N, C-alpha and C positions, 0 to 999 in steps of 0.2 A: 253586105251593109255598109262595111268600111269602104270598098272599092267604089260602090255608086252612090253611097250616101242617101240609101233610101231608108225608110222608116220600116219598122219590124212587121207592120202588117201586111206589106207587100211581099215580104219574104215568107211569112206564113201561107199566103195563098199561092205564090210560085212555086216553093220548095215543099210543100206540104208539112213544114216544121211549126209547131206552135210558137207563139210569141215568146211565152216564158223560156222556153228551149234556146231561141235565138238569143235573148238577152243573156242568159246564163253561158251560152257558148262564147258570147263576144267578151264577157267579162273574164272567162278563164283564159281566152286567147290573149286579151291584153296583159293579165296576170303574168303569163309566161313570157311574154315580150318585155315587159318591164323586168323581170327576174334575170333574163338574158343580157339585155343591155344596160341595165341600172349602173353598174360600176363603171362603165366605159362612158356612157353618155349623159347619164342622169346624176351628175355629181357637180359640185362646185368646181370651176376651173383653178388650177394650181398657177404658180408663176410661170411655168414652161407653156402652158396652154395659152395664157394671156399673151406671152411673147410672141407666139405662133400665131394667134388671132391678128395682132398689131401689125405683123409682119405681113399676112396676108392681106389685110385692108390696105396697106401702102402699097404692096406690089399691085392692087386693083384700082388704085388712085384715090383712095380714101384713108390718108395717113390720120393715125390718132383714134380710129374709130374701131370698134369691135362690137360683136353681139347684135348688130342690127339686122332683123329679119324681115322688116317690113317693105322693103325694096321699093318704097315710094319714089325713090329718086331716079329710077330707071325707066326709060321708056320700052315698052314691050310690044313689038310689032303686032304679034298675034292676040294679044290680050283683049278681051271681050270689052268692046266700048261701052256697054251698059253697066259696067263695074267701075267707071273712071268717075 
């Protein structure tokens, strides 16, 4: 479901797993992933993180910018034109 972005009713037909089981399995998977990475990635950045982000941004030609994930300022050669 995560990989293909498909709805649960497709999975229950394909894998012969009930919709409720698919949803519960996804919830448990997400809970485990969050538990594993929460302290590292799902926390507020400290002053060292911010300094590193600012340096990376400057190295990439975006001085003073950090935390932007929209990537709207980049041209992607293989990006589907239907999404532009």
